[in-house]
N, C-alpha and C positions, 0 to 999 in steps of 0.2 A: 954524426950525422943525424938530422932532423927528419921525421917523416911526418909528412902533412897528408892531410885528406880534407877535401872540401866537400860540402853538401848544401841543400839547399836551393840551388837553382831550379829554373823552371819557366814556365810562359805566364807572362802577367800581362794586362791592359796598362796602356798609358795611364800616368796617375796612380798607377797600383804601388805596392811595396813586397820587398821580399827580404827576407836574413838570409845571408849565406853563414855558413860555419866552418872553421878551420881546426880540424883535431889534430894536435902535435904529440908524438911520440918519439922513443929513441932516446938519444943525447940532446937532451933540453937544458940549457945554461938560465941562470937567473937573470941574466942581463943580456936581453938578445933584442933584437927589432923583428916585428912581423909587418907584412905588407901585404896588400891587394892589387893586383895588376889586372888588366883584361887585354883580350886582343880580340878585336873584329874582323871578319874575312877580308883579305887584301890590306890588311893596315897593319903597323908595327904594333908590338905589346906596349902599353902605357900604363903609367902609374896611375893609381885610384887613391889609395890612403894607407897608411902606416901609422905605427906607433911604437914606443918603447915597451918592453914589458915591464917597466917599473910605471907606466901609466902616467910618467910625467909630461910625455910630449906626444901629440897627434900632429899629422899631417894629411893633407887633402889636394887633389887635383882642384883647379879653380871650378872645372865643370861639373864637379859634384859636391862642392862645398856649400852647406846650407842644406843637402839632400841627404846625403850619405852620412853614416857613423859608423865610427870604428871602435870595438870596446873588445875587452878581454875577459875570460874568467879563470884565473890564475890556479884554484883548485881544478878545474877542468881541463888544463893546458888547452883552453881553446880560445878562439880569436873569432869574433863576428864582424858581420858587416850589414848593419841596416841599410837599406836601401828604401826610399822614399821618393814620391812623386816622380816615381820611373819615365823614362822618356824613350821613345823607339832608338834615340842614339845611345843610349846604354847597353842596348843590344851587343852581346860579345861572350866571349869564353872568360871566366872570371878565374885567376889564380892566387892562391895564398903563397907566398913566399917567406923566407926565414933569413936571418944572420945572427949570429952568435955573438954579437957585440952590438952597441948603441951607436946607429949610424948617424952622423951629424946632418944637417940639413942639407948639404949639397949632394950627399951620397945617397939619401934615402930614397929618392925618387927616381934611381936609376936602376935598373931592373939586374944590370951586370952587377950590381952591388950583395946580391943576395946570392946564398949558395945552397939553397933547399927550395925546392917547389913541389907544390901538390900537381894533382894531374888535371884539374879544372875542371870546373861547372858551367855549364850553360846557361846562359840568362837571356830571354827573348821576349821583348817588349814590343805587342803588337796587339792591334783590336779585330 
């Protein structure tokens, strides 16, 4: 099992930026999928972005494409989510997730396909 710890959330004004970090420890595998999901109050958890640990594939929700960037630092076992041009509708608790295999395009956006989750970090976009 992989342990995930998110950090970097906070309060930011519309149009601002934040970078979330997700540090992985424990039983890590070379080939895995790392994802970011978010959940706003009263709403279901939704996919934000994901990538393969090989770095060869990245996926984004349409709502964040062009504004958010997922990346990783293999040496630090850390995945990042750079969030730019933030909007009030981006307000949510953001969760990091992992699966110890390379998920395909159908599975990678589905939270049920991930078996390790962080505790979440709050992102609030408000003036």
